C-alpha positions as a Markdown table, in Angstrom:
| # | Residue | x | y | z |
|---|---|---|---|---|
| 1 | Met | -41.1 | -15.7 | 74.4 |
| 2 | Val | -43.5 | -17.2 | 76.2 |
| 3 | Leu | -44.1 | -20.0 | 74.0 |
| 4 | Phe | -40.3 | -21.2 | 73.9 |
| 5 | Ser | -39.4 | -20.7 | 77.1 |
| 6 | His | -39.5 | -24.2 | 77.5 |
| 7 | Ala | -37.6 | -24.7 | 75.4 |
| 8 | Val | -34.9 | -23.2 | 76.2 |
| 9 | Gln | -35.2 | -23.4 | 79.9 |
| 10 | Gly | -32.1 | -24.4 | 81.3 |
| 11 | Val | -30.0 | -23.2 | 78.7 |
| 12 | Ser | -26.8 | -21.0 | 79.0 |
| 13 | Phe | -25.6 | -18.8 | 76.4 |
| 14 | Asp | -22.1 | -17.6 | 76.0 |
| 15 | Leu | -21.6 | -14.0 | 74.9 |
| 16 | Asp | -17.9 | -14.3 | 73.9 |
| 17 | Lys | -18.3 | -17.0 | 71.6 |
| 18 | Glu | -19.6 | -17.0 | 67.8 |
| 19 | Asp | -23.1 | -18.4 | 67.1 |
| 20 | Arg | -22.9 | -21.6 | 65.0 |
| 21 | Trp | -25.5 | -24.3 | 64.0 |
| 22 | Asp | -24.8 | -28.0 | 65.3 |
| 23 | Trp | -26.9 | -30.7 | 64.2 |
| 24 | Lys | -26.2 | -33.9 | 65.9 |
| 25 | Glu | -28.7 | -36.5 | 64.7 |
| 26 | Gly | -27.4 | -39.9 | 63.6 |
| 27 | Glu | -23.8 | -40.7 | 63.8 |
| 28 | Lys | -22.4 | -38.0 | 61.3 |
| 29 | Leu | -21.8 | -34.2 | 62.4 |
| 30 | Gly | -23.8 | -31.8 | 59.9 |
| 31 | Tyr | -26.8 | -31.7 | 58.5 |
| 32 | Thr | -28.3 | -34.2 | 56.0 |
| 33 | Val | -31.4 | -34.6 | 54.3 |
| 34 | Glu | -31.8 | -38.1 | 55.1 |
| 35 | Ser | -30.3 | -37.2 | 59.3 |
| 36 | Ala | -33.7 | -34.8 | 58.7 |
| 37 | Tyr | -35.6 | -37.4 | 57.2 |
| 38 | Leu | -34.9 | -40.1 | 59.7 |
| 39 | Arg | -35.0 | -37.5 | 62.6 |
| 40 | Leu | -38.7 | -36.8 | 61.7 |
| 41 | Arg | -39.6 | -40.4 | 61.0 |
| 42 | Gly | -38.9 | -40.5 | 65.0 |
| 43 | Asp | -40.1 | -44.1 | 65.9 |
| 44 | Lys | -41.4 | -45.1 | 62.1 |
| 45 | Val | -37.1 | -46.0 | 61.7 |
| 46 | Gly | -36.7 | -48.0 | 64.7 |
| 47 | Glu | -37.2 | -51.3 | 63.6 |
| 48 | Asn | -38.8 | -50.9 | 60.5 |
| 49 | Gly | -35.7 | -48.5 | 59.0 |
| 50 | Thr | -34.1 | -51.5 | 57.3 |
| 51 | Ile | -36.7 | -53.2 | 55.9 |
| 52 | Tyr | -38.2 | -49.8 | 54.3 |
| 53 | Ile | -34.1 | -49.3 | 53.0 |
| 54 | Lys | -34.7 | -53.1 | 51.3 |
| 55 | Phe | -38.3 | -52.7 | 50.5 |
| 56 | Trp | -37.8 | -49.4 | 48.2 |
| 57 | Val | -34.4 | -50.3 | 46.5 |
| 58 | Ser | -36.1 | -53.8 | 45.2 |
| 59 | Lys | -37.1 | -54.7 | 41.4 |
| 60 | Val | -40.9 | -54.5 | 42.4 |
| 61 | Val | -43.2 | -52.5 | 40.3 |
| 62 | Pro | -43.5 | -49.0 | 41.6 |
| 63 | Thr | -47.4 | -49.1 | 41.8 |
| 64 | Ala | -47.0 | -52.5 | 43.6 |
| 65 | Leu | -44.9 | -51.1 | 46.4 |
| 66 | Val | -47.1 | -47.7 | 47.1 |
| 67 | Thr | -49.4 | -50.1 | 47.6 |
| 68 | Val | -47.8 | -52.5 | 50.1 |
| 69 | Trp | -46.0 | -49.5 | 51.7 |
| 70 | Lys | -49.8 | -48.1 | 52.4 |
| 71 | Val | -50.9 | -51.3 | 53.9 |
| 72 | Leu | -47.6 | -51.7 | 56.3 |
| 73 | Glu | -48.3 | -47.9 | 57.1 |
| 74 | Asn | -52.3 | -48.0 | 57.4 |
| 75 | Lys | -52.6 | -45.3 | 54.7 |
| 76 | Leu | -54.7 | -47.1 | 52.7 |
| 77 | Val | -58.0 | -45.9 | 51.9 |
| 78 | Thr | -60.8 | -48.1 | 53.4 |
| 79 | Lys | -63.7 | -47.2 | 55.4 |
| 80 | Ala | -62.1 | -47.6 | 58.5 |
| 81 | Asn | -59.6 | -45.4 | 57.5 |
| 82 | Leu | -62.3 | -42.9 | 56.2 |
| 83 | Val | -64.2 | -43.1 | 59.4 |
| 84 | Arg | -61.3 | -41.5 | 61.5 |
| 85 | Arg | -60.5 | -39.0 | 59.6 |
| 86 | Gly | -63.5 | -37.5 | 59.9 |
| 87 | Ile | -65.3 | -38.5 | 56.3 |
| 88 | Thr | -68.5 | -39.9 | 56.7 |
| 89 | Val | -69.5 | -43.3 | 55.2 |
| 90 | Ala | -73.0 | -45.0 | 55.5 |
| 91 | Ser | -71.2 | -47.8 | 56.8 |
| 92 | Ser | -67.5 | -49.3 | 57.9 |
| 93 | Ile | -68.3 | -52.9 | 57.4 |
| 94 | Cys | -66.5 | -54.3 | 54.7 |
| 95 | Ser | -68.6 | -54.5 | 51.2 |
| 96 | Leu | -67.0 | -58.2 | 50.6 |
| 97 | Cys | -68.0 | -59.5 | 53.6 |
| 98 | Gly | -70.5 | -58.3 | 55.0 |
| 99 | Val | -69.4 | -59.0 | 58.9 |
| 100 | Glu | -66.3 | -57.3 | 59.6 |
| 101 | Glu | -65.2 | -53.6 | 59.5 |
| 102 | Glu | -63.5 | -52.8 | 56.5 |
| 103 | Thr | -59.4 | -52.3 | 57.6 |
| 104 | Ser | -56.3 | -52.7 | 55.4 |
| 105 | Thr | -55.3 | -56.0 | 57.9 |
| 106 | His | -58.9 | -57.2 | 57.2 |
| 107 | Leu | -58.9 | -56.7 | 53.3 |
| 108 | Phe | -55.7 | -58.3 | 52.7 |
| 109 | Phe | -54.8 | -60.7 | 55.8 |
| 110 | Glu | -58.2 | -62.0 | 57.1 |
């Protein structure tokens, strides 16, 4: 119980009331998968939330959408990301230009 003491510190309990579950995320009362997803996304939802909603419902080929999403979220397999994840690569320098570090930004925008 020591591990969770910080989570319940300052919380009072009324032993005369029946236990119940409350989910207070978002505008709706009650749990929805969407509200849990948004809660887990945390700061990623903010300003990009509406962009991603429009993004995923667009009529673009799904593989292209996934590639663009990976670039925007820095999830694309680049040499810089491999190094960041602890995978050994000979060099993180871009194979195309031989000058800059190979990142998503470099490959797609520079």
